[in-house]
C-alpha positions in Angstrom: 153.8 -4.3 -123.9 152.8 -3.7 -120.0 151.4 -0.6 -120.9 149.3 -1.7 -124.2 147.5 -4.7 -121.5 146.7 -1.9 -119.1 145.3 0.1 -121.5 143.0 -3.2 -122.5 142.2 -3.4 -119.0 141.0 0.1 -118.3 138.7 0.0 -121.7 137.4 -3.8 -120.5 136.4 -2.1 -117.1 134.7 1.1 -118.4 132.5 -0.9 -120.4 131.7 -3.2 -117.5 131.4 -0.1 -115.2 129.1 1.5 -118.0 126.6 -1.1 -118.1 126.2 -1.7 -114.9 125.6 2.2 -114.5 123.9 2.8 -117.4 120.6 3.8 -115.8 122.8 6.9 -114.2 122.6 8.6 -117.3 124.8 11.4 -115.5 127.3 9.4 -114.6 128.2 6.5 -117.1 129.5 9.1 -119.7 131.9 10.3 -116.9 133.1 6.6 -115.9 133.6 6.2 -120.0 135.5 9.1 -120.3 137.4 8.2 -116.7 138.4 4.6 -118.0 139.7 5.9 -121.5 142.0 9.0 -120.2 143.4 6.5 -118.2 143.8 3.4 -121.5 145.5 6.6 -123.1 148.2 7.1 -120.4 149.2 3.8 -120.6 149.2 3.6 -124.2 151.7 6.1 -124.3 154.3 4.7 -122.7 153.9 1.9 -125.5 153.7 4.1 -128.1 156.9 5.9 -127.0 158.7 3.0 -126.5 158.2 2.3 -129.4 159.1 5.0 -131.5 162.5 5.4 -129.3 163.6 1.8 -128.8 161.9 0.6 -132.0 159.4 -2.6 -132.3 157.8 -3.6 -129.0 157.0 -7.4 -128.9 156.0 -10.3 -126.4 158.2 -12.8 -125.0 156.0 -15.6 -125.5 152.4 -15.9 -127.5 148.9 -15.6 -124.8 147.4 -18.8 -126.5 148.8 -20.9 -129.7 146.3 -23.3 -131.4 148.6 -25.8 -132.3 146.2 -27.2 -135.0 146.5 -24.2 -137.0 149.6 -22.8 -136.2 147.9 -19.6 -134.7 149.4 -17.4 -132.1 147.5 -14.3 -129.9 151.0 -12.6 -130.1 151.3 -8.7 -130.3 153.7 -6.7 -131.9 153.9 -2.8 -132.1 156.2 -1.2 -134.2 156.2 2.6 -135.0 153.4 2.2 -137.9 150.9 0.2 -134.7 152.5 3.1 -132.2 151.4 5.5 -134.7 147.6 4.3 -135.2 147.3 3.5 -131.3 148.1 7.2 -130.7 145.2 8.0 -133.1 142.8 5.5 -131.5 143.6 7.2 -127.8 142.9 10.3 -128.8 139.5 9.4 -130.3 138.4 7.2 -128.1 139.3 10.5 -125.1 137.6 13.1 -127.7 134.2 10.9 -128.0 133.0 10.4 -124.7 134.0 13.9 -123.8 131.7 15.1 -126.9 128.7 12.5 -125.9 128.3 13.2 -122.4 126.8 16.3 -123.1 125.1 14.8 -126.9 123.4 11.2 -125.1 121.6 13.4 -122.4 119.3 15.3 -125.0 115.5 13.7 -124.6 115.5 11.7 -127.7 118.1 9.2 -126.1 116.1 9.2 -123.1 113.8 6.0 -124.6 117.0 4.4 -125.0 119.2 2.1 -122.4 122.7 3.5 -122.4 124.0 0.3 -121.7 123.8 -0.1 -126.0 126.2 2.5 -126.4 128.9 3.0 -123.9 130.3 0.1 -123.7 129.6 -1.2 -126.7 132.3 1.8 -127.7 134.5 0.9 -125.2 134.5 -2.4 -126.3 134.9 -1.1 -129.8 138.1 0.5 -129.3 139.4 -2.8 -127.4 139.2 -3.8 -130.9 140.4 -1.5 -132.8 143.4 -1.2 -130.3 143.8 -5.0 -131.1 144.0 -4.8 -135.0 146.5 -2.8 -135.1 148.8 -4.6 -132.5 148.2 -7.7 -133.3 151.2 -10.2 -135.3 148.4 -12.9 -136.6 145.8 -13.0 -139.3 143.8 -15.2 -137.6 143.4 -13.1 -134.4 143.4 -10.3 -136.3 140.4 -11.3 -137.9 139.1 -12.3 -134.6 139.6 -8.6 -133.5 138.5 -7.4 -136.6 135.3 -9.2 -136.2 134.8 -7.7 -132.7 135.4 -3.9 -134.0 133.0 -4.4 -137.2 129.9 -6.6 -134.8 130.6 -3.4 -131.9 130.3 -0.6 -134.9 127.1 -2.2 -136.1 125.6 -2.0 -132.6 126.2 1.0 -132.5 125.2 1.9 -135.9 121.7 0.2 -135.4 121.6 2.1 -131.4 118.5 3.4 -132.3 116.3 0.1 -132.7 113.0 2.1 -132.9 114.0 3.5 -136.7 113.8 1.2 -139.2 115.8 3.0 -141.7 118.7 3.1 -139.6 118.0 -0.7 -139.1 118.3 -0.9 -142.8 121.3 1.1 -142.9 122.9 -1.1 -140.1 121.9 -4.7 -142.0 123.5 -3.3 -145.3 126.7 -2.4 -143.7 126.6 -5.7 -141.6 126.6 -7.9 -145.0 128.8 -5.6 -146.9 131.4 -5.9 -144.3 131.3 -9.6 -143.7 131.2 -10.6 -147.2 134.6 -8.3 -147.4 135.7 -9.9 -144.2 134.8 -13.0 -145.8 136.8 -12.7 -148.6 140.0 -11.7 -146.6 140.2 -14.5 -144.5 139.9 -17.2 -147.8 143.2 -14.8 -148.9 144.8 -15.5 -145.4 144.1 -19.1 -146.2 145.5 -19.6 -149.3 148.7 -18.3 -148.0 148.3 -20.7 -144.9 148.3 -23.3 -147.3 151.4 -21.8 -148.6 153.1 -21.5 -145.5 151.4 -23.2 -142.6 151.6 -20.2 -140.5 148.9 -17.4 -140.2 152.0 -15.0 -138.0 152.9 -11.8 -140.5 156.1 -13.7 -141.3 154.5 -16.7 -142.4 151.9 -14.9 -144.6 155.0 -12.9 -145.8 157.2 -16.2 -147.0 154.0 -17.5 -148.3 153.9 -14.1 -150.9 157.1 -14.5 -152.0 156.8 -18.2 -153.0 153.7 -17.5 -154.8 155.1 -14.7 -156.2 158.0 -16.9 -158.0 155.6 -20.1 -158.8 152.3 -19.1 -159.0 151.9 -15.1 -159.1 148.1 -15.1 -160.4 147.2 -16.9 -157.3 149.1 -14.0 -155.5 147.3 -11.3 -157.7 144.3 -13.4 -156.5 144.9 -13.0 -152.9 146.2 -9.0 -153.2 142.3 -8.9 -154.7 140.7 -10.5 -152.1 142.6 -8.2 -149.1 142.4 -4.9 -151.6 138.7 -5.0 -151.4 138.7 -6.4 -147.7 140.4 -3.2 -146.5 138.9 -0.6 -149.2 135.2 -1.8 -148.2 136.1 -0.9 -144.5 137.7 2.6 -146.1 134.8 3.2 -147.5 136.6 3.0 -150.8 134.0 3.2 -153.9 132.0 1.0 -155.1 132.8 -1.4 -152.4 132.1 1.5 -150.0 128.2 1.9 -150.7 127.8 1.4 -147.2 129.4 4.4 -145.6 126.9 7.0 -146.0 124.3 5.0 -144.7 125.5 4.2 -141.8 127.3 7.0 -140.8 124.1 8.6 -140.8 122.2 6.2 -139.0 125.0 6.2 -135.9 124.3 8.8 -132.8 127.2 11.7 -134.0 129.6 10.7 -131.2 130.0 7.2 -132.8 130.2 8.2 -136.5 133.2 10.3 -134.7 134.8 7.4 -133.7 134.2 5.3 -136.8 135.8 8.6 -138.8 138.4 8.8 -136.5 139.8 5.0 -135.9 137.7 2.3 -137.7 137.3 3.9 -141.5 141.3 4.4 -141.5 141.9 0.7 -140.2 141.3 -0.1 -144.2 144.7 2.1 -145.2 146.3 0.2 -142.4 145.1 -2.9 -144.0 146.8 -1.8 -147.3 150.1 -0.8 -145.7 150.5 -3.4 -143.7 149.9 -6.0 -146.9 150.9 -4.0 -149.7 154.0 -2.3 -147.8 155.1 -5.0 -145.3 154.2 -8.4 -146.1 154.0 -8.2 -150.1 157.8 -7.9 -151.6 159.1 -5.5 -153.7 158.3 -6.3 -157.1 156.7 -5.2 -160.4 153.7 -6.9 -158.7 154.2 -4.0 -156.1 153.8 -1.6 -159.1 150.7 -3.1 -160.4 149.1 -3.1 -156.8 150.2 0.6 -156.3 148.6 1.9 -159.7 145.3 0.1 -159.4 145.0 1.7 -155.1 145.7 5.3 -156.9 143.1 4.7 -159.4 140.4 3.7 -157.1 141.4 6.5 -154.9 140.9 8.7 -157.5 137.5 7.8 -158.3 136.0 7.8 -154.9 137.5 11.3 -154.6 135.5 12.3 -157.1 132.5 10.6 -157.0 132.3 11.0 -153.2 132.7 14.6 -153.4 130.4 15.7 -155.8 127.4 13.7 -154.3 128.0 15.4 -151.6 128.0 18.6 -153.1 124.4 17.9 -153.6 123.3 16.5 -150.3 121.3 18.7 -147.9 121.3 16.6 -145.2 124.6 18.1 -143.0 125.7 14.5 -141.9 125.1 12.5 -145.0 126.6 15.2 -146.9 129.9 15.1 -144.2 129.4 10.9 -144.9 130.3 11.4 -148.4 132.9 13.3 -148.0 134.4 10.5 -145.9 134.6 8.5 -149.2 136.2 11.6 -151.0 138.6 12.2 -148.0 139.9 8.1 -147.6 140.2 8.5 -151.8 143.3 11.2 -151.0 145.1 8.8 -148.6 144.6 5.8 -151.4 145.6 8.1 -153.8 148.9 9.1 -152.3 149.1 5.5 -150.7 149.0 4.1 -154.5 151.9 6.4 -155.5 154.3 5.7 -152.8 153.3 1.9 -153.8 154.0 2.1 -157.0 157.3 3.6 -156.8 159.2 1.3 -154.1 160.7 -0.2 -156.7 162.2 2.2 -158.5 162.1 5.4 -156.9 162.7 4.9 -153.2 162.4 8.9 -152.7 158.9 9.3 -154.3 157.8 6.6 -152.9 158.8 8.1 -149.3 156.9 11.1 -149.7 154.3 9.5 -151.5 153.3 7.0 -148.4 154.2 9.7 -145.5 151.6 11.8 -147.5 149.0 9.4 -147.4 149.4 9.3 -143.6 149.8 12.6 -143.1 146.5 13.5 -144.8 144.9 9.9 -142.8 146.1 11.8 -139.2 145.0 15.6 -140.3 141.0 13.9 -141.4 141.0 12.5 -138.6 141.6 15.8 -137.0 138.9 18.0 -139.3 136.6 15.4 -139.9 136.1 14.4 -136.7 135.6 18.1 -135.6 132.9 18.7 -138.6 130.8 15.4 -137.2 131.4 17.3 -133.9 129.7 20.6 -135.4 127.0 18.7 -137.0 125.8 17.1 -133.8 126.0 20.1 -132.5 123.5 21.9 -134.6 121.2 19.1 -133.9 121.6 19.1 -130.3 120.0 22.7 -130.6 117.9 22.6 -133.4 116.8 19.2 -133.9 117.5 18.5 -137.4 120.2 17.6 -139.9 118.6 19.0 -142.6 120.5 21.9 -143.5 117.7 23.2 -145.2 115.5 24.0 -142.7 118.1 26.3 -140.6 120.3 29.2 -141.3 121.8 32.2 -139.3 122.9 29.8 -136.2 125.8 32.0 -135.3 123.6 34.2 -132.9 123.2 31.0 -131.1 126.5 28.3 -131.4 128.9 31.9 -132.0 131.6 29.5 -130.8 130.8 26.3 -132.9 130.5 28.4 -135.7 134.0 29.7 -135.2 135.0 25.7 -134.9 133.4 24.6 -138.2 134.4 27.2 -140.3 138.1 26.9 -139.1 137.6 22.9 -139.9 135.7 24.0 -143.1 138.7 25.7 -144.4 141.0 22.6 -143.3 139.3 20.0 -144.8 139.1 22.3 -148.0 142.8 22.6 -148.2 143.0 26.4 -147.4 146.5 27.2 -146.2 147.8 27.2 -143.4 146.0 25.0 -142.2 146.9 20.9 -141.9 144.6 20.4 -144.9 146.6 22.2 -147.4 150.0 20.5 -146.0 148.9 17.4 -147.1 147.3 18.1 -150.0 150.3 19.7 -150.7 152.8 16.7 -150.4 150.2 14.7 -152.6 149.9 17.1 -155.4 153.8 17.5 -155.3 154.8 13.6 -155.4 151.9 13.0 -158.1 153.2 15.5 -160.3 157.0 14.5 -159.8 156.3 11.2 -160.4 154.3 11.6 -163.9 157.6 11.6 -165.1 157.7 8.1 -164.9 154.2 7.1 -164.9 152.4 10.3 -166.6 148.8 8.2 -165.0 149.4 10.1 -162.1 149.7 13.6 -163.6 145.8 12.8 -164.9 145.3 11.7 -161.2 146.5 14.7 -160.1 144.5 17.3 -161.7 141.2 15.3 -161.0 142.4 15.2 -157.0 143.3 19.5 -157.2 140.2 19.7 -159.2 137.8 18.3 -156.3 139.5 20.1 -154.0 137.9 23.0 -155.4 134.7 21.2 -155.1 135.2 20.7 -151.3 135.6 24.4 -150.2 132.5 25.1 -152.3 130.9 22.4 -150.5 131.9 23.5 -147.0 131.0 26.9 -148.1 127.7 25.5 -148.1 128.2 23.7 -145.0 128.8 26.0 -142.7 127.2 29.5 -144.5 124.2 27.7 -144.8 123.9 26.7 -141.4 125.3 29.3 -139.3 124.9 32.8 -141.3 121.9 34.4 -143.7 118.9 35.0 -142.3 118.1 33.6 -139.3 115.6 29.8 -139.2 115.3 27.2 -136.3 112.2 25.4 -138.4 110.3 26.3 -135.3 112.7 24.6 -132.7 112.0 27.4 -130.2 116.2 27.1 -129.6 117.6 29.7 -127.3 120.8 31.6 -127.3 123.4 29.5 -125.7 126.4 27.1 -126.2 126.3 23.2 -126.1 127.8 22.3 -123.0 131.4 22.3 -121.7 132.5 18.7 -123.0 131.4 19.3 -126.3 133.0 22.7 -126.9 136.0 21.6 -126.1 136.1 18.2 -128.3 135.6 20.4 -131.2 138.2 23.0 -129.9 141.0 20.4 -129.2 140.4 19.2 -132.9 140.7 22.6 -134.1 143.5 23.5 -132.5 144.9 20.3 -134.1 144.7 21.5 -137.5 146.3 24.8 -136.9 149.0 23.3 -135.3 149.4 20.3 -137.7 149.2 23.4 -140.8 152.2 25.3 -139.3 154.6 22.7 -137.9 153.7 20.2 -140.7 157.6 18.7 -140.4 156.7 17.4 -136.8 154.1 14.7 -137.5 156.3 14.4 -140.5 159.2 13.2 -139.1 157.2 10.2 -137.1 155.3 9.1 -139.9 158.7 8.7 -142.2 160.0 6.8 -138.9 156.7 4.6 -139.0 157.0 3.7 -143.1 160.9 3.1 -142.8 160.0 0.5 -140.6 157.8 -2.0 -142.9 160.7 -2.0 -145.8 164.4 -3.8 -145.3 166.8 -1.6 -144.2 168.7 0.9 -145.7 165.7 0.8 -148.4 164.4 4.3 -147.8 166.4 7.7 -147.8 166.9 9.4 -144.3 163.5 12.1 -143.8 165.9 15.0 -143.8 165.7 14.1 -148.6 162.1 14.7 -147.6 162.6 17.8 -145.3 165.2 19.6 -146.8 166.4 22.3 -144.8 165.3 20.6 -141.6 163.1 23.3 -140.2 160.6 22.7 -138.2 158.0 24.4 -139.5 158.4 24.4 -143.2 159.0 21.6 -146.0 161.2 21.9 -148.5 161.1 18.7 -151.6 164.6 17.6 -153.3 163.4 14.8 -156.1 167.3 15.2 -157.3 169.3 18.3 -157.9 168.1 21.4 -156.4 165.3 22.8 -154.6 161.8 21.3 -156.3 159.3 23.2 -154.2 159.0 24.5 -150.9 156.2 25.2 -148.4 157.0 27.9 -145.3 153.5 28.3 -143.6 154.9 30.4 -140.8 155.5 33.2 -143.9 152.3 33.1 -145.5 150.3 33.6 -141.8 152.4 36.2 -141.3 151.6 38.1 -144.6 148.0 37.1 -143.8 148.6 38.6 -140.2 149.9 42.1 -141.9 146.9 42.2 -144.9 144.6 41.7 -142.2 145.6 44.5 -139.7 145.8 46.2 -143.3 142.6 46.2 -144.1 141.5 46.6 -140.2 143.1 49.5 -140.4 141.8 51.0 -143.3 138.3 50.4 -141.9 138.7 52.1 -138.7 140.3 55.1 -140.3 137.7 55.8 -142.7 134.7 55.7 -139.5 132.4 54.0 -142.0 128.3 54.4 -140.6 126.7 50.7 -139.8 122.8 50.3 -140.2 120.9 47.2 -140.2 117.9 47.3 -142.5 114.8 44.4 -143.0 115.2 43.2 -146.9 113.2 45.1 -149.1 110.1 42.7 -151.0 109.3 45.0 -153.5 106.5 46.3 -151.2 105.2 42.7 -150.7 105.2 40.8 -147.5 107.0 37.5 -147.7 107.4 34.5 -145.2 110.8 33.9 -144.7 111.3 30.4 -146.0 110.0 32.1 -149.2 112.9 34.7 -149.5 115.9 33.0 -147.6 118.6 31.2 -149.7 118.7 28.1 -148.5 121.5 25.6 -148.6 120.0 23.4 -151.8 120.2 26.5 -154.2 124.0 26.5 -153.5 125.7 25.9 -157.3 122.5 25.0 -158.7 124.2 25.4 -161.9 127.3 22.9 -161.5 124.9 20.4 -159.8 122.9 19.7 -163.2 126.2 20.0 -165.2 127.0 16.9 -163.0 123.8 15.1 -163.0 123.7 11.5 -163.8 121.4 10.6 -166.6 121.4 7.2 -168.7 117.6 7.1 -170.7 114.9 8.0 -169.1 116.6 7.8 -165.4 118.1 10.9 -164.0 119.5 11.2 -160.5 121.2 14.9 -159.3 125.1 13.6 -159.0 127.2 10.8 -160.0 126.6 8.5 -157.6 124.6 5.8 -159.0 121.7 3.5 -156.6 122.1 0.6 -156.0 118.8 -1.1 -155.7 119.5 -4.1 -153.6 117.4 -7.2 -153.9 114.3 -7.8 -151.9 113.8 -11.5 -151.1 109.8 -11.7 -151.2 108.8 -14.9 -149.9 104.9 -16.0 -150.5 102.3 -17.7 -148.1 103.1 -21.3 -149.0 106.7 -21.0 -150.1 108.8 -23.8 -149.2 112.2 -21.5 -148.6 109.8 -19.4 -146.2 109.0 -22.3 -144.2 112.4 -23.8 -144.3 113.9 -20.2 -143.0 110.8 -19.9 -140.5 113.2 -21.4 -137.7 110.5 -20.8 -134.8 107.8 -23.0 -136.5 109.7 -26.2 -137.0 112.4 -25.4 -134.4 112.7 -23.1 -131.7 108.1 -23.7 -130.6 108.6 -27.1 -130.7 111.7 -27.1 -128.8 110.3 -24.9 -125.8 107.3 -27.5 -126.1 109.2 -30.2 -125.3 110.9 -28.7 -122.4 107.8 -27.4 -121.1 105.8 -30.6 -121.3 109.1 -32.0 -119.7 109.0 -29.4 -116.6 105.5 -29.8 -116.3 106.0 -33.8 -116.0 108.7 -33.1 -113.5 106.9 -30.5 -111.1 104.3 -34.2 -110.6 107.7 -35.1 -108.0 106.8 -32.3 -105.7 103.8 -33.7 -104.0 104.8 -32.0 -100.4 105.0 -35.1 -98.8 108.7 -35.1 -96.8 108.8 -38.9 -97.2 108.4 -38.9 -100.8 111.4 -36.3 -101.2 113.4 -38.7 -99.1 112.5 -41.7 -101.3 114.0 -39.1 -104.2 117.3 -38.7 -102.5 118.0 -42.1 -101.8 117.0 -43.4 -105.6 119.6 -39.8 -106.5 122.1 -41.3 -104.3 122.0 -44.9 -105.7 121.9 -43.7 -109.5 124.9 -41.8 -108.8 126.8 -44.8 -107.0 125.9 -46.8 -110.0 126.9 -44.3 -112.7 130.6 -44.1 -110.8 131.2 -48.1 -111.3 129.9 -47.8 -114.8 131.9 -45.7 -115.6 135.0 -47.1 -113.8 
């Protein structure tokens, strides 16, 4: 546990140093990166200890609030350790990328004290959320994380649109947090404790005596964690907030904060909730909401022309895959432990994979912006000639999120589909959900063909930015390359992460409840998965074998190409004798899949909108000049200004005592001493 506190100290020290040296724009990113590297090394010790020796706990709480029996107590079990490892990785890559990105001239007018220190404090909050073992302090750290993320969303304060997105995020997430706190208070009244064990005991008691009240508690927890995860309709805040934040911060959200919604679902519905028929009800609900998010989020992403908005809607869709799989796992806990293990492991595996390719894709979009100063993929094209390495990273990350073998996205999706199909023998609903998810996986591929090809291939266009040939800075390249390497490695060797994931899942449940991980692995090979739901082999996936086939096919095609010795020539496009501007003849991103997008146009009466994402019009509060409510809320008029005037008058009167005559000052000292003596006697 010492390593955990040392890591927090490094994050906090990095925040303080970044604030002190915020004016040194060339140093502040490196200072933050160094602090996060040291913190990651300290966290590595705790993570390894949790997996090797079991749960790491404190000997005694740091602080106890006696009146409400709340304790500042940290406990790191394998699930917490798994999330800490993810957080530590993201915390390194974000400043590594941000050192180059935040040096753009666009940010010269902003003080970096509002970015790097807040970023470090954000990771403090995230780490403490996954380590806290008391719900009262869990919410305190949750609030620290939320407030820091809000600060990052509204970093560019001069942009009013981004300010509105930040306010929307602030309001929606705080309403969700309030619901979760109400749920915790209901459980507290039942058990008298905010500890995880006390809250679990309260759930057990309510399940036996007042099951409807327990379902209300679970509903509040589900809304809260689904909101943070971006699950629709609660996650309506996500596209605007993700697009508003600077790209390094957006990658931090996608790699850590949003994933805590999944952590909360696992902690409440798997760790604390007793296994019962209620577990099955909520497993089905979680899976259905996940599938809704897959469908709406991904189809809406397909119609986006802003690269960052496109990626943000895909966050909603990808989180839906995790909720679908985890919901299936929760559903089967009382009846089919093996399917439960597979579903929970597949969901967490997809979470890890998503951290890799989704953070990389946000970095890719940021690299394009760094070069041509726009996120609008309609305005640019053929950028591979300027950013050849970034183009390669983008293509591989796009294939990974689309689930193409042998990359990591395929491995986790394959396991999700296999679990859903196998579970449909007991619950046919899961077959329908699997069909939706499989169809949307093809839409994901189409969406990222649009994203990568529109940006990097086709006719060259830079919308007049005057961009010059040359890659992004080395740190920005390295952060993308490391994530792509992880996408390849986790895809080729999927059983290695699944071993640690299954250990984390097993630690949440009673001993001997789940089968060993070998039941999932089957052949016990490092590079393949074999599923056995009963007698005989059900399904198998060997990525190295497929990779070998790909290599042989590529070698065959390349050999034939070399043997034929084709003549290559480059010609200008023939426009039937007419002169045309490049922008008029260039195939823009907006033109991709027009027929398909028209098929999924949302139309109700006269209302029509591309895609299936409904626009939520939030009410606007308009005050009249004579409105009483406006006067009541005008704190400046009736509180701050009178208070300031009063202090100003008092200060003016006090200034009269400064006459400049030494004898008068001595008199005031004498009067003060006498007053102090009198006060002592009175108090005695």
